[in-house]
Structure formats: structure tokens, C-alpha cells
N, C-alpha and C positions, 0 to 999 in steps of 0.2 A: 126670596126677592119678589119684586113688586114687577108684574107688567105696567108697561107705559096708559096701559087704561086702569091701574088698579086693583085686576080681574084677578088675580093669584092668589089662591088662600094658603093662609099665615099660616104652613101647616106647625108651626111649631107652638105658638098659641094655650094650646091647650096644656101641653105640656107642660110647660110657662105657671099658668095657671096654677096646677097640679102641686108644683113645686116651690110654690109660693104658699097655697093653702096649706101645705101639708107639713112644708120643711124639709131639708136631705135627711136629715136624721131619719124620719119615716120610711124615703126609699133605699136609703142604705138596709135598714132594718126587714123590708121588706126583700130583699136583694138575697140578705142571709138565711133569713128564712128558706126563700127556695132553692140556697145551695146547702142547705141541711135535710131538704126535706131528699133530694136528689142526691144527698150521700148515701143516706137512712136506705133508699130508700136498692142502693147498688149493692150494700148492702146483705138485704133482703136477698136479692136477686141470686152472689153469690150461695147464701146459705140455703134456695131449693133446687132439689138435687133434681131437676129436671130441664133447669135452664143455666144457659149460659151466660154472664158477662163480655159483651163484645168489648166495649174499652174501658177504663175507667172514667170518669163524670169528670168533665173540664169545669166543664156550668153546671147551668138545668138539664142536660139534654143525657140517661141513664140507656143504653142500648145492651139489645138481649136481645137470646136466642132461645126459643124451646125445642128440647130435645125431640130428634123427629117427626116436626112438623115440617111442612109441605107451605109452598104459598097463601094455596085452598085454607089451609085447616087455619092461619096466622087472619084472613080476611071473611071467614066465619065466626073464629071467634071475635071479633072488630066488630062483627055486627050485631053479634048477640049481646054485649057487652052494650050497642050504643042503642039497642031493639030496648033491652032493661032500665035501659036512664043509668049507665053505671058508671059511666064512663068511655068517652070518644078517644082510643088509641089505635089509631089504622097504622097499618102496614107502612110497609118501610124499608129500605133495600142500599144492604153494604156492601158494598166488592160483588154484585150481583150475588149475593144471598140474602135470602128473607130474614126478616127480622124484625121484630116489636121495639117502640121506645116510648120513654113518658117522655114529656119536655115541659117541665113541670114550671110556672108560670106564673101559678094564682097565688098570691098572698095568701090566701085562704087556704092551698093545700093544705092536708093534715095529714102522717106517717099513716096513720087509720083509712084515708083513701085509699092509698095505695094498695095496704094489706086488701082492703075491699079488694083490689082486680085484681091483683095476685091469687088473691083461694076462685076463681073465677079459672085459673088456665088447667 
């Protein structure tokens, strides 16, 4: 919607241009890729002896806990990952319990990126 002064930004325009330039197939492939990576990451979490999956990923969020860790441990790990430029995995919470979560939204994310992050746990 435009205000009467035509000062409102057309927020949908960048998306429309991208969709027009790349097409719906490219968007579909990108989304399917992030969902595949999320499912693969969930399997890696299940296979890790010190990790526990909070719930099966429905979209591209993989929530998990590290057994025996406190909120401080999660924060320290996250800070170290960011300082080392490995990844940005901020701690979160689920029902008051501290957790970690992968939010996979970049279609260039590879499973090797997830493996590298998990190797630092």
C-alpha cells in the first residue's frame, strides 16, 4: 500500500525482481536444499553420543541440546565459534531449557559446514 504522499517503500519489489530474474524453479531448489541439509543435520545430531535432538525438523530449524551443558557453556561455545569465524549459532531456549539450533536459510550451506560446526562441540 502506498500512503497518499507515495512515501511508503514497496517492500515486495526486491522479492519480485529476484523471482522474475531467477524463476520459481530456482527458489524451489534453494528451499529443498535447505530442507535436505536440515534433515541431514538432524541425523548427525542423532548419531552424536553427547547430543540430543529436541524435535524432528519440520522446516529448516534443527534444535538440539548438548548433554550436561549449562546456559553458560552454550554461550561460551557460541562466542568461540563466532570469534573463530566458523559459524553463528546463538543459544536459544525451549520450554525454559537452553538449547542450540541450526537455522539453515542459506542455500549455499553444505553438510560439511554443519559437520565442521559439530566437530567443535
